[in-house]
Each structure stands twice: as structure tokens, then as C-alpha cells.
C-alpha positions as CSV (number, residue, x, y, z in Angstrom):
1,M,0.1,-0.1,0.2
2,K,1.3,3.7,-0.9
3,V,1.6,6.6,1.2
4,K,-0.5,9.1,-0.2
5,I,0.7,12.8,0.2
6,L,-0.5,16.0,-0.2
7,I,1.9,18.9,-1.4
8,A,0.9,22.3,-0.1
9,D,3.3,25.7,-1.1
10,D,2.6,28.8,-2.5
11,H,5.4,28.1,-5.1
12,T,5.3,26.2,-7.9
13,L,9.0,25.4,-8.0
14,V,9.0,24.2,-4.8
15,R,6.0,21.7,-5.4
16,E,7.6,20.6,-8.6
17,G,10.9,20.2,-6.7
18,I,9.4,18.1,-4.1
19,K,7.3,15.8,-6.4
20,A,10.1,15.5,-8.6
21,L,11.8,13.9,-5.6
22,L,9.1,12.0,-4.1
23,K,8.2,10.4,-7.6
24,E,11.3,8.3,-7.1
25,V,9.8,6.5,-3.8
26,P,7.8,3.9,-5.0
27,E,5.9,3.6,-1.9
28,I,4.7,7.2,-2.1
29,E,2.0,8.5,-4.3
30,I,1.4,12.3,-4.7
31,V,-2.2,12.7,-4.5
32,G,-2.5,16.6,-5.0
33,E,-1.2,19.9,-4.7
34,A,-2.5,22.8,-3.0
35,R,-1.4,26.9,-3.5
36,D,-2.9,28.2,-0.1
37,G,-4.9,27.3,3.0
38,D,-8.3,27.2,1.2
39,E,-7.1,24.7,-1.2
40,V,-5.2,22.3,1.6
41,I,-8.9,22.6,3.2
42,N,-10.8,21.7,0.5
43,T,-8.6,18.9,-1.1
44,L,-8.0,17.4,2.1
45,R,-11.8,17.0,2.5
46,E,-11.9,15.4,-0.8
47,L,-8.4,13.2,-0.9
48,K,-7.8,12.4,2.7
49,P,-4.1,11.9,2.6
50,D,-1.9,10.4,4.8
51,I,0.3,13.0,5.1
52,L,0.4,16.7,4.2
53,L,3.8,18.4,3.6
54,L,2.7,22.3,4.8
55,D,4.6,25.5,4.0
56,I,3.2,27.3,7.1
57,S,4.1,30.9,5.4
58,M,1.7,30.7,2.4
59,P,-1.5,32.5,1.5
60,K,-4.3,31.9,3.5
61,V,-2.4,30.0,6.6
62,E,-2.7,32.2,9.5
63,N,-0.3,30.3,11.6
64,L,0.2,27.0,13.3
65,S,-3.2,27.4,14.7
66,F,-4.1,26.4,10.9
67,C,-3.2,22.8,11.9
68,N,-6.0,22.7,14.3
69,K,-8.6,23.1,11.0
70,I,-6.9,20.8,9.2
71,K,-7.4,18.1,11.7
72,L,-11.2,18.9,12.0
73,V,-11.1,18.3,8.3
74,S,-8.8,14.8,8.0
75,E,-8.0,13.9,11.6
76,N,-5.7,11.1,10.4
77,T,-3.5,13.3,8.1
78,N,-0.3,13.9,9.5
79,I,1.5,16.8,9.0
80,I,4.8,17.8,8.2
81,I,5.7,21.5,8.0
């Protein structure tokens, strides 16, 4: 079973770089991307990934309390900031 990952960063180059690195790992499946806090929440509701790779300083992400919102939407998603 693959680990499902959502990548959240407002910089396209960063998201592309992370995707390029993670695609080399057969046990990982990148299920989506988000560019701001609203997209993070909407995508989490839909995809319920195992891991969220989160850039904490991006649009519509207030501060670390954003993690509480994430857990309300997708309680089993682990967050890596």
C-alpha cells in the first residue's frame, strides 16, 4: 500500500521539486497539490491523504493554529511543516 501525500506550497517551483524527488520513491503516491490555505482544506476534504507536506507561510494560512483546522477536516492526516 502506498503512502498518499498532499503537497501544499505557494511556490510552483518548490512543489515541482518536491514532486520530482518523491516520484522516485515507489511507496509514495502524490495525490494532490495546494497553493493556499483554502485549497489545502478543500483538497483534504476530498482526498484524505496520509501526509500533508505544508508550507506554513503561504496565503490563507494564518499560523500554526491552521493545523487545528486541518485535523478537524482530516483527523488521520499527519502534518509535516
